[in-house]
C-alpha positions as CSV (number, residue, x, y, z in Angstrom):
1,Q,0.0,0.0,0.0
2,Q,2.9,2.3,0.6
3,V,4.0,2.0,-3.0
4,F,0.4,2.9,-4.2
5,S,0.4,5.9,-2.0
6,Q,3.7,7.0,-3.5
7,L,2.3,6.4,-7.0
8,K,-0.7,8.6,-6.2
9,V,1.6,11.4,-5.1
10,L,3.6,11.1,-8.3
11,N,0.3,11.0,-10.3
12,G,-0.8,14.3,-8.6
13,I,2.5,15.9,-9.5
14,D,2.3,14.6,-13.1
15,E,-1.3,16.0,-13.5
16,D,-0.2,19.4,-12.2
17,L,2.7,19.4,-14.8
18,A,0.3,18.3,-17.5
19,R,-2.1,21.2,-16.7
20,S,0.8,23.7,-16.7
21,Y,2.0,22.3,-20.0
22,T,-1.4,22.7,-21.6
23,R,-1.7,26.3,-20.3
24,L,1.7,27.2,-21.8
25,I,0.7,25.7,-25.2
26,N,-2.5,27.7,-25.1
27,Q,-0.5,30.8,-24.3
28,I,1.7,30.2,-27.4
29,R,-1.4,29.6,-29.6
30,S,-3.1,32.7,-28.3
31,S,0.0,34.9,-28.9
32,L,0.6,33.6,-32.4
33,V,-3.1,33.6,-33.6
34,G,-3.3,37.3,-32.7
35,S,-0.2,38.3,-34.6
36,Y,0.6,35.5,-37.1
37,P,-2.7,33.6,-37.7
38,E,-1.5,31.6,-40.8
39,F,1.7,30.7,-39.0
40,E,-0.3,29.4,-36.0
41,R,-2.6,27.5,-38.3
42,V,0.3,25.3,-39.4
43,L,1.0,24.4,-35.8
44,R,-2.5,23.3,-35.0
45,G,-3.3,19.8,-33.9
46,Q,-0.3,17.7,-32.8
47,N,2.3,19.8,-34.7
48,I,2.9,22.2,-31.9
49,H,3.6,19.3,-29.5
50,R,6.5,18.0,-31.4
51,R,9.7,18.6,-29.4
52,W,11.6,20.0,-32.3
53,V,8.9,22.5,-32.9
54,L,8.9,23.6,-29.3
55,H,12.7,23.9,-29.4
56,M,12.5,26.0,-32.5
57,L,10.0,28.3,-30.9
58,A,12.1,28.5,-27.7
59,K,15.2,29.5,-29.7
60,Y,13.7,31.7,-32.3
61,G,10.4,32.8,-30.9
62,G,8.5,33.2,-34.1
63,P,8.5,34.3,-37.8
64,T,11.0,37.1,-37.6
65,K,14.0,35.0,-36.8
66,I,12.7,31.8,-38.3
67,K,12.5,33.5,-41.7
68,R,16.2,34.6,-41.5
69,M,17.2,31.0,-40.9
70,G,16.1,29.7,-44.2
71,R,14.8,26.2,-45.1
72,A,18.0,24.2,-45.1
73,R,19.1,25.4,-41.7
74,L,15.7,24.9,-40.2
75,I,15.6,21.3,-41.5
76,A,19.1,20.7,-40.0
77,F,17.9,22.2,-36.7
78,A,14.8,20.0,-36.7
79,K,16.9,16.8,-37.4
80,K,19.2,17.7,-34.6
81,Y,16.3,17.0,-32.3
82,K,15.5,13.7,-34.2
83,A,12.6,15.1,-36.2
84,R,11.0,12.8,-38.7
85,N,10.1,14.4,-42.0
86,P,10.0,18.0,-40.8
87,E,10.0,19.4,-44.3
88,K,6.2,19.6,-44.6
89,I,5.8,21.6,-41.4
90,I,8.8,23.9,-42.2
91,D,7.6,24.6,-45.7
92,G,4.1,25.4,-44.3
93,L,5.6,27.8,-41.8
94,L,7.8,29.5,-44.4
95,D,4.8,29.9,-46.8
96,A,2.7,31.4,-44.0
97,I,5.5,33.9,-43.2
98,K,5.8,34.8,-46.9
99,N,2.1,35.3,-47.3
100,Q,1.7,37.6,-44.4
101,T,2.2,41.1,-45.7
102,V,0.9,43.1,-42.7
103,S,3.5,44.2,-40.2
104,I,2.3,43.7,-36.6
105,H,3.3,46.4,-34.1
106,G,5.1,45.0,-31.1
107,S,5.7,41.6,-32.7
108,E,9.1,41.3,-31.2
109,Y,7.5,41.2,-27.7
110,V,5.0,38.6,-28.9
111,E,7.8,36.4,-30.1
112,L,9.7,36.9,-26.8
113,G,6.7,35.7,-24.9
114,V,6.4,32.7,-27.3
115,A,10.0,31.8,-26.7
116,M,9.6,32.0,-22.9
117,S,6.4,29.9,-23.0
118,A,8.0,27.3,-25.3
119,T,11.1,27.1,-23.0
120,D,8.8,26.5,-20.0
121,A,6.7,23.9,-21.9
122,L,9.9,21.9,-22.7
123,A,10.9,22.1,-19.0
124,K,7.4,20.7,-18.1
125,L,8.0,17.8,-20.5
126,D,11.4,17.1,-19.0
127,H,9.9,17.1,-15.5
128,R,7.2,14.7,-16.6
129,K,9.9,12.4,-18.0
130,V,11.5,12.4,-14.5
131,I,8.2,11.4,-13.0
132,E,7.7,8.6,-15.6
133,E,11.2,7.2,-14.6
134,K,10.3,7.3,-10.9
135,V,7.0,5.5,-11.6
136,G,8.8,2.9,-13.7
137,A,11.1,2.2,-10.8
138,L,8.3,2.0,-8.3
139,I,6.1,-0.4,-10.2
140,E,8.8,-3.0,-10.4
141,E,8.2,-3.5,-6.7
142,V,4.4,-4.1,-7.2
143,P,3.2,-7.7,-8.0
144,H,0.2,-6.2,-9.7
145,T,2.5,-5.0,-12.5
146,H,3.1,-8.5,-13.7
147,I,-0.7,-9.1,-13.8
148,L,-1.2,-6.0,-15.9
149,L,1.7,-6.9,-18.2
150,S,0.2,-10.3,-18.9
151,M,-2.8,-8.7,-20.6
152,P,-2.2,-8.4,-24.4
153,G,-1.6,-4.8,-25.4
154,I,-0.4,-3.5,-22.1
155,G,3.3,-2.5,-21.8
156,P,5.3,-1.0,-19.0
157,K,4.2,2.6,-19.7
158,T,0.5,1.7,-19.9
159,A,0.8,-0.4,-16.7
160,A,2.4,2.6,-15.0
161,Q,-0.4,4.9,-16.1
162,I,-3.0,2.5,-14.8
163,L,-1.3,1.9,-11.4
164,M,-0.7,5.7,-11.0
165,T,-4.4,6.4,-11.4
166,V,-6.2,3.5,-9.7
167,G,-3.6,1.6,-7.8
168,D,-4.7,-2.1,-7.2
169,F,-8.3,-1.4,-8.2
170,S,-9.5,-1.9,-4.6
171,D,-11.1,1.5,-4.5
172,F,-13.8,0.2,-6.9
173,K,-16.5,-2.2,-5.9
174,T,-17.2,-3.4,-9.4
175,A,-15.8,-3.3,-12.9
176,S,-18.8,-1.1,-13.9
177,H,-17.9,1.4,-11.2
178,M,-14.3,1.6,-12.6
179,A,-15.5,1.8,-16.2
180,S,-17.7,4.8,-15.2
181,Y,-14.7,6.4,-13.5
182,A,-12.7,5.9,-16.7
183,G,-15.4,7.4,-18.9
184,L,-15.9,4.2,-20.8
185,C,-19.6,4.0,-20.3
186,P,-21.9,5.8,-22.8
187,Q,-23.4,9.0,-21.6
188,T,-27.2,9.1,-21.4
189,N,-28.8,12.3,-22.6
190,Q,-32.4,13.4,-21.8
191,S,-34.1,16.7,-22.3
192,G,-37.6,17.2,-21.0
193,T,-39.9,14.6,-22.4
194,S,-37.5,13.6,-25.2
195,I,-36.3,10.0,-25.7
196,N,-33.1,9.1,-24.0
197,T,-30.1,8.9,-26.3
198,K,-26.6,7.7,-25.7
199,S,-23.4,9.6,-26.8
200,P,-19.7,9.1,-26.2
201,N,-18.7,10.0,-22.6
202,R,-16.4,13.0,-22.5
203,A,-16.0,12.8,-18.8
204,G,-14.0,10.4,-16.6
205,N,-10.3,10.2,-15.8
206,K,-8.6,11.0,-19.0
207,K,-5.3,9.4,-18.1
208,L,-6.9,6.1,-17.3
209,K,-9.2,6.2,-20.3
210,N,-6.3,6.9,-22.6
211,A,-4.2,4.1,-21.1
212,L,-7.1,1.6,-21.6
213,W,-7.9,2.9,-25.1
214,Q,-4.3,2.8,-26.3
215,S,-3.7,-0.7,-24.9
216,S,-6.9,-1.9,-26.6
217,F,-5.9,-0.3,-29.9
218,S,-2.5,-2.0,-29.6
219,A,-4.1,-5.4,-28.9
220,I,-6.2,-5.1,-32.1
221,R,-3.1,-5.3,-34.2
222,Y,-1.7,-8.6,-32.9
223,H,-4.2,-10.2,-30.4
224,E,-6.6,-12.4,-32.3
225,R,-9.5,-12.3,-29.9
226,S,-9.3,-8.5,-29.5
227,R,-9.3,-8.1,-33.2
228,Q,-12.3,-10.3,-33.6
229,Y,-14.3,-8.4,-31.0
230,Y,-13.3,-5.1,-32.6
231,E,-14.3,-6.3,-36.1
232,R,-17.7,-7.6,-34.7
233,K,-18.4,-4.1,-33.2
234,R,-17.5,-2.5,-36.5
235,K,-19.9,-4.8,-38.4
236,E,-22.6,-3.8,-35.9
237,G,-22.2,-0.2,-37.2
238,K,-19.9,1.3,-34.6
239,R,-17.3,3.8,-35.7
240,H,-13.6,3.0,-35.1
241,N,-13.3,5.0,-31.8
242,A,-16.5,3.6,-30.5
243,A,-15.5,0.1,-31.3
244,V,-12.1,0.5,-29.5
245,V,-14.0,2.0,-26.5
246,A,-16.3,-1.1,-26.5
247,L,-13.2,-3.3,-26.5
248,A,-11.6,-1.3,-23.8
249,R,-14.7,-1.7,-21.6
250,R,-14.7,-5.5,-22.2
251,R,-11.0,-5.7,-21.4
252,L,-11.4,-3.7,-18.2
253,T,-13.9,-6.3,-16.9
254,V,-11.2,-9.0,-17.5
255,L,-8.5,-6.9,-15.9
256,F,-10.7,-6.2,-12.9
257,T,-11.2,-10.0,-12.4
258,M,-7.5,-10.6,-12.8
259,M,-6.5,-8.0,-10.2
260,A,-9.2,-9.3,-7.8
261,N,-8.0,-12.9,-8.1
262,H,-4.3,-12.1,-8.4
263,S,-4.2,-14.1,-11.6
264,L,-2.4,-13.6,-14.9
265,Y,-4.2,-13.3,-18.2
266,Q,-5.3,-16.6,-19.9
267,E,-7.0,-17.1,-23.2
268,P,-10.6,-18.2,-22.5
269,E,-10.1,-21.5,-24.3
270,K,-7.2,-22.3,-22.1
271,Q,-9.0,-21.7,-18.8
272,K,-10.1,-24.8,-17.0
273,T,-13.7,-25.1,-15.8
274,A,-14.5,-26.4,-12.3
């Protein structure tokens, strides 16, 4: 139990770091969209979360210095940080800079702020890496880790995320209770006298839900029973994400039983009946 208490402390620190990181990314977006909207557009989605992009913003701040670097030097800079195929993003950023003809008053201060926020965001990522290493060392002492790792699709990182958020599952009376906590149960909508409808649940513990979703998605690729269940849900008309969520919910029930019985995963056909 002491280890689980330590994991919960580390989870709290990690969640604080994650919130701070998100706030910094939003600051960068807000600063850029007000001064360089087309430049910011290129960085939407996951592009701004690439480490080499954050390093570029931390060093150069924005369009003014990035433009002076030129394409070849920017590509070399990106590859120094192990970027994979950075050319498309760099070309998009340079085109955005070229196409903006309006000069923004005070842009040097905007870019200074972007550089500071990007530097801080990188620091938060480094801190989260330290937490991840601490968690990895701690879970080696937990017998439950081997139970989780025996489930197809769950690796050390996913096991760590699960143990950080819910420990040994003992806080939950049933698998359904835990599924609700993870946000894997459909959300029921009702308005006045209208008929109830169900929609994807946006609530729940996002770290736990992501760990269960990612492990299920991984299992689809090489675990036959998981793939068969996913394909059955797709044939029933569910979209990809909904089918993966359904698989994650099913796997959670199995995990809950495994943790309660302190037993490793076994394929159903290999289980012995009493």
